[in-house]
C-alpha positions in Angstrom: -11.0 -9.7 3.3 -11.7 -10.7 -0.2 -14.0 -13.8 -0.2 -16.6 -12.7 2.4 -17.4 -9.5 4.1 -19.7 -10.8 6.8 -17.9 -12.5 9.7 -18.6 -16.0 11.0 -19.5 -17.8 7.8 -16.0 -18.5 6.4 -16.0 -22.3 7.2 -19.1 -23.0 5.1 -19.3 -20.2 2.5 -15.7 -19.8 1.5 -15.1 -23.3 0.1 -18.4 -23.2 -1.8 -17.4 -19.8 -3.3 -14.0 -21.0 -4.3 -15.3 -24.2 -5.9 -18.0 -22.3 -7.7 -15.5 -19.8 -9.1 -13.3 -22.6 -10.4 -16.2 -24.5 -11.9 -17.6 -21.4 -13.6 -14.1 -20.7 -15.1 -13.9 -24.2 -16.4 -17.4 -24.2 -17.9 -16.6 -21.0 -19.8 -13.2 -22.0 -21.0 -11.4 -19.5 -18.9 -7.7 -20.1 -18.2 -7.6 -19.0 -14.6 -9.1 -17.3 -11.5 -7.1 -15.0 -9.3 -7.9 -13.6 -5.8 -5.4 -10.9 -4.9 -4.6 -9.3 -1.5 -6.7 -11.8 0.4 -6.0 -12.6 4.1 -3.7 -15.3 5.1 -6.6 -17.4 6.4 -8.4 -17.1 3.1 -5.3 -18.1 1.3 -4.9 -21.2 3.4 -8.5 -22.2 2.8 -8.0 -21.8 -0.9 -4.7 -23.8 -0.9 -6.5 -26.6 0.9 -8.8 -26.8 -2.2 -6.0 -26.9 -4.7 -5.5 -23.3 -5.4 -1.9 -21.9 -5.6 -1.0 -19.7 -2.6 1.5 -16.9 -3.6 3.3 -14.5 -1.3 4.1 -11.0 -2.2 5.8 -8.1 -0.5 4.6 -4.6 0.6 6.0 -2.0 3.0 3.8 -0.9 5.9 4.4 1.5 8.8 3.0 0.3 12.1 1.7 2.5 14.9 3.0 1.3 18.2 0.9 3.7 20.2 2.9 6.8 19.2 1.7 10.2 20.5 3.6 12.2 17.9 6.0 12.0 15.0 8.9 12.8 17.4 7.7 9.8 19.5 8.1 7.6 16.5 11.5 9.1 15.7 12.7 8.3 19.2 12.4 4.6 18.4 14.8 4.8 15.5 18.6 4.6 15.5 20.3 8.0 15.9 21.6 7.9 12.3 18.2 7.2 10.8 16.5 9.7 13.0 18.9 12.4 11.8 18.4 11.4 8.2 14.6 11.8 8.4 14.9 15.2 10.1 17.3 16.3 7.4 15.0 15.1 4.6 12.1 17.0 6.2 14.1 20.2 6.4 15.1 19.8 2.7 11.5 19.1 1.7 10.3 22.2 3.6 12.7 24.3 1.4 10.7 23.8 -1.8 9.3 27.3 -1.2 5.6 26.6 -0.6 3.2 25.0 1.8 1.7 21.5 2.3 -2.0 21.0 2.6 -3.9 17.9 3.8 -7.4 17.7 2.4 -10.3 15.4 2.9 -14.1 15.3 2.6 -15.7 18.7 1.7 -12.3 20.4 1.7 -11.7 18.8 -1.7 -12.5 20.9 -4.7 -12.5 20.2 -8.5 -9.2 22.1 -8.9 -7.5 19.7 -6.4 -8.6 16.7 -8.6 -7.4 18.5 -11.7 -4.0 18.8 -10.0 -4.0 15.1 -9.0 -4.9 14.1 -12.5 -2.0 16.1 -13.9 0.3 14.4 -11.3 -1.0 11.0 -12.2 -0.5 11.5 -15.9 3.1 12.7 -15.3 3.9 9.6 -13.3 2.3 7.4 -15.9 4.3 9.0 -18.7 7.6 7.9 -17.1 9.5 4.8 -17.9 7.5 1.6 -17.1 4.4 3.7 -16.4 1.1 2.3 -17.5 -1.7 4.8 -16.6 -5.1 3.1 -16.5 -7.3 5.6 -14.7 -9.3 8.3 -16.4 -10.1 11.8 -15.3 -13.7 10.6 -14.7 -12.4 8.2 -12.1 -11.3 11.1 -9.8 -14.7 12.8 -10.2 -16.4 9.5 -9.2 -14.1 9.2 -6.2 -15.1 12.7 -5.1 -18.8 12.0 -5.6 -18.9 8.7 -3.8 -16.2 8.5 -1.2 -14.5 11.9 -0.6 -14.7 11.3 3.2 -12.5 8.3 2.7 -9.8 10.2 0.7 -6.8 12.0 2.1 -5.0 14.2 -0.5 -1.7 15.7 0.5 -0.8 18.6 -1.8 2.4 20.7 -2.1 1.5 24.2 -3.3 3.9 26.9 -4.6 3.2 30.3 -6.1 -0.5 29.6 -6.0 -0.6 26.2 -7.7 -0.2 22.6 -6.7 3.1 21.2 -7.8 3.0 17.7 -6.2 0.6 15.5 -4.5 -0.1 12.1 -2.9 -3.5 10.4 -2.9 -4.4 8.1 0.0 -7.5 6.2 1.0 -8.7 6.0 4.6 -9.6 2.6 5.9 -11.1 1.4 9.1 -7.7 1.1 10.8 -5.2 2.0 8.1 -4.2 4.6 5.6 -3.6 3.3 2.1 -1.1 5.3 -0.1 -1.9 4.8 -3.7 -0.8 7.6 -6.2 1.9 10.2 -6.3 3.0 12.7 -8.9 4.5 16.1 -9.5 5.0 18.7 -12.1 8.1 20.2 -10.4 11.0 18.3 -9.0 12.0 19.2 -5.4 14.4 17.2 -3.3 12.8 15.0 -0.7 9.3 16.3 -1.4 8.2 12.8 -2.4 9.3 11.4 1.0 7.5 14.2 2.8 4.2 13.9 1.1 4.0 10.1 0.7 5.6 8.8 3.9 6.1 11.4 6.6 2.8 13.3 6.3 1.0 9.9 6.1 2.7 8.8 9.4 1.8 12.1 11.1 -1.9 11.8 10.0 -2.1 8.2 11.1 -0.7 9.0 14.5 -3.1 11.9 15.0 -6.1 9.8 14.0 -5.0 6.6 15.9 -4.7 4.4 12.8 -2.9 1.2 13.2 -0.8 1.4 10.1 0.1 3.1 6.8 0.3 0.8 3.8 2.7 2.3 1.3 2.4 -0.5 -1.3 4.9 -2.6 -3.1 8.3 -1.7 -4.6 11.0 0.2 -2.8 13.2 -1.0 0.0 14.0 2.7 0.2 10.8 2.9 2.3 12.6 0.7 4.9 14.8 3.6 6.1 11.7 5.7 6.7 10.0 3.3 9.1 8.1 1.1 6.7 8.8 -2.6 7.2 8.3 -5.5 4.8 5.1 -7.4 5.2 4.0 -10.6 3.3 0.8 -10.2 1.2 -1.3 -13.1 -0.1 -3.0 -14.1 -3.3 -4.4 -17.4 -4.6 -4.7 -18.7 -8.1 -6.7 -21.4 -9.8 -5.2 -22.5 -13.2 -7.1 -24.8 -15.4 -4.3 -26.4 -17.5 -2.6 -29.1 -15.4 0.8 -28.7 -16.9 0.8 -24.9 -16.6 -0.5 -25.2 -13.0 2.4 -27.5 -12.0 4.9 -25.0 -13.6 3.4 -22.1 -11.8 3.2 -24.0 -8.5 6.9 -24.9 -8.7 7.8 -21.3 -9.3 5.6 -19.9 -6.5 7.1 -22.4 -4.0 10.6 -21.3 -4.9 9.6 -17.6 -4.8 7.9 -18.1 -1.4 11.2 -19.1 0.1 12.9 -16.0 -1.3 10.2 -13.6 -0.2 10.3 -15.1 3.4 14.1 -14.7 3.5 14.1 -11.2 2.0 11.4 -10.0 4.5 13.4 -11.4 7.4 16.6 -9.8 6.2 15.1 -6.4 5.5 13.3 -6.4 8.9 16.6 -6.9 10.6 18.1 -4.1 8.6 15.3 -1.7 9.5 15.8 1.7 11.1 14.5 0.8 14.6 16.8 0.6 17.6 15.1 -2.8 18.4 14.0 -5.2 15.7 10.2 -5.7 16.1 8.9 -9.2 16.5 6.7 -10.8 13.9 3.7 -10.4 16.3 4.4 -6.6 16.6 4.6 -6.3 12.8 1.4 -8.3 12.2 -0.4 -6.3 14.9 
């Protein structure tokens, strides 16, 4: 939810909030207003008031009441199941151990390592690091109980890690990095350990973010995300609206195709994916 946190007031408060945001932008000569990752219902309410509703794509793993990682694997095709097991064996051969840390288990040296990983990822092609070292300290001070850090350690030091945030019913994967390259370790830390933790803690899903149909083979299915946009200039607004309408058809089609190509023995229904 992006517009309102308290339930039961959407019908009255959401339109007023949207109208006020657009009015404030116009009064101050701002070109646009953007609400990202809102709910579908919020997006429809905004679209009814002239905002542009855009669809995006992320990849989420959904917990269908699994009791274990093997229980999840049993729902995959034989070939995909064998591939995941092989990747986990390869990852285990990096020569160290994997630790999962949260809350008071987290120490300054763990954040030092995650900062080094983040910088390494940001230094690669197309990387644009925008966080500071102070950000990680602030996360530790204010919300360490809502953090899940998955670290790979070898020879007494952390060599790779994945930073996740724990939600009410979901685990949100956000940052990954490493200072040593090891085959399949990225899959292990970012995807498989997250699934195991979500199953153990009865979370409904793992949101692995955008980019990467490679996530599909590892049990993460495409899901439509929503954003809405108010654009002040009429000509520019028409151009963006036309693009978004065409893009929406492509996103819907791609999501449907990728879902059918997923690793499961039975293609899940839309209701199962949304649930």
